[in-house]
N, C-alpha and C positions, 0 to 999 in steps of 0.2 A: 190187750194187744200192744205191741211195741213197734218202734221204727223198723225193726227187722222184718216184721210181718208186712208193714206198708211197702217195703222194697219188693218183697215177693209178690204182693198183689199187683204192683206196678208192672210186673212182667206180663200180666194178662190184660190190664186196662190202664188207660190214662186217667180214669176217674178215681184218683186217690190223692189224699193229702197226708201231711205228717211225715214227709220224706226227710232223709238226712240233709243237712245243710250243703254237703258236698254234691248232692244231686239237685241243688236248687230249692230244696224244701226249707221247712221251718224247724225240723226236728220234733222231738217229743213235745206235745202240747200240754202235758200234765202240769208243768210249772205255771203256765199261763192260766189254766183252769184254777189252780190253787190261788193265784193272785186275785182272780175275779171273786172267788169265795171270800178271801180275806177282805176285799173291798166291800162286798155285800154285808159281811159280818160287822164291819165298822159302821156302816150305815144303820144296821139294826141296833147296834149298841148306842148310837146317837139317839135314836128314838126311844129306846128302853131306859137308858140311863142318863141322857142329857149330854153325852160326850162320846166321841168315837175313839177315845183313848182306851186301849186295851191293856194297858199296864195294870198289873195286879188282878185282872179279871181272871176268874177260873173258867177254863174252857175244856170240855171233854171232847176228844177227837176219836171217833169210831172208824177205824180203818187206817192201816199203816201202809197203804200202797203208794204209788208215785204221787198222787194228789195229796193224800194225807201227809206224806213225808214233807212235801214242800210247804204245805200249810202250817205244819208244826214249826218250821223254820221261821216263817213270818211272825208267828205268835210268840215264840221264844225271843226273837229279836225285839218285839214290842214290850217284853217284860210280863207277859201273861203267864199264869200258873196253868200248865198244860197237863191234862190226864189223857193217856193214850191207851187204846186197846185194839187188839187184832186177834184173829184165830191162828196166826202164823208167828210163833215165838221168835223165829230168826229175824223177822222184819222188825219186831219190837226191839230186840237186842241191838240191831244195827242203828236204829234211830236213837235209842237210849245212850249208846256209845257216842253218837254225834252231839246229842243234847242232853247231858247228864241231869239237868235241872228238872226234866219231865218226870212224871210219875206214871208208871205202867200199872194198869188194872186189868182184872179179868173181864172177859167179854160180857158176862151177865151183870157185872158190878157197875158198868157204866150208866145204866138207867137209874141207879139209886144214889149217884153222887150228887152232893149239894153244890151245884156249879151255877155260874151266870149264863153260860152258853153251851148248848149241846150241839156238836157238829157231826152229823152222820156222813161219813165219807166212804162207805162200803156198800152193803146191799140196801135195797129199797125197803119200804113198808115197815121201817123200824119205829114209826110213830103210829101206834095202834092202840086198841082198847086196853091191852095189858100195860104197855110202857107208859101211856099217858097218866096212869094212876101213880106211876113211880117217879116220873121225871120231876126234878126240882131245879128248874132253870127259867129264865125270863125270855130267852131267845133260842130259836132253833135255826141254825144256819150252817149248812154243809153242802158237800159236793155230790152226794148220792142222788141218783134219779129216783123219782116216785117215792119220796120219803113218807108221804101220808099213805097209809094202807088203803084208805077210801077217802078221797078228797072231800066228797059231799058230807061225809060224817066227821072225819077227823080234822078237816080244815076249820070247821065251826067249833069242834071241841077244843082245839088248841086256842082259838080266840077266846072262848068262854072261860078258859083256864087262866087267861091273862098272859099267854106266851105269844111273843111276836115271832111269826114264822116267816123266814126269808124264802120265797118260792124257789124251788130247786132249779128249774130251767132258766130262771133269771140269773142267779148268782153263780151257777156253774157253766155259764156260757163262754167263759174266757178261752177255752180250748177250741171251740167252734169258731169263735172270732179269729183266733190265730190261723186255723186252717183256711178260713175263708180268705184271709189276706194272702195266703200262699197261692191260692187258685188264681187271684187276680194280679199277682206280682208282689211278692212278700216284702213288707216293710215292718220290721220289728218295732220301731218306734210307734208307728201308727196303730199296730195291733195292741200294744201295751196301753196306749192312750184310750183306745176304744174300750178295752177291758177295764180300765180304771173307771170309766163312765158308768160301770155297773153300780158304783156307789150312789150316784145321783139318781139313776133310774130306780133304784131300790127305794130311795127316799120318796120319790113321786108315787110309787106303788103303795108304800106304807100310808102316805097321806091320803090317796084315794080310798084305801081300805077303811081308814078312820072316818073320813067324811061321809062315805056311803054306808057305813055300818056293815060291810061285808068282809068275809075272810080274805087274807092277803092273796091266797092262791087264785081266788076268783077275780080279784082286781087285776092280777097279773095276766090271767087268761083273757079277760075282757080287753086289756090293753093290747095284747098280742093279736087278738082277733081283729080289733080295729085297725091296727097297722096293716094286716094282711089285706083286709077289704080295701083300705085306701090305696095300697100299691096296685091291687088288681084293677081298681077303677081307673088309676092313672095309666096303667098299661093299655086298657081298652081304649082310653081317650086318644092315646098316641099310636 
């Protein structure tokens, strides 16, 4: 969906965000989503490689949509070696024209690349029984929802394989953060600072995962559930 759809929905209800700036909105949240993914990816790199410097890191980005496009921009700026795939050739051509240094690969080829980081930014469930046998990476960090085909199975399998998984709903939260600020009075600087904090939140989740010996998705779920419970109890008290 785009800002145009948000404008049309706004004709029927006030319960909509992602409106154009001229209507008092924050515009397309995709760049902020991408920035959050980038911050989460850097946190994962710090844990996996001892540094969050992405220069010369090989990163495969699956999905050339609005978020994938913006993410590629951050990675290229950092000096990463980017491999990009999508099922829409015209999107790949446009991004390749903007960033000539990237390498375009076929959709099925992305799972067999020898890379440092695999970044799924398209459909969910791309981390599954088949792809886990083929993935050659140390980190999975992307924007797609539901990246693990079955959390209870593939969350553990990813950990057993020595791959650090950055939970999807944690690092792709930038867009929601941006829209939330729109609803309470948009402040671009505050939205970006809160999105940037995904980096440190991810580090805490990775630490909890290691200390408890549980998959990162489960550590993130537990942290989220604890936060919801604490807020609910606080609301009841007041």
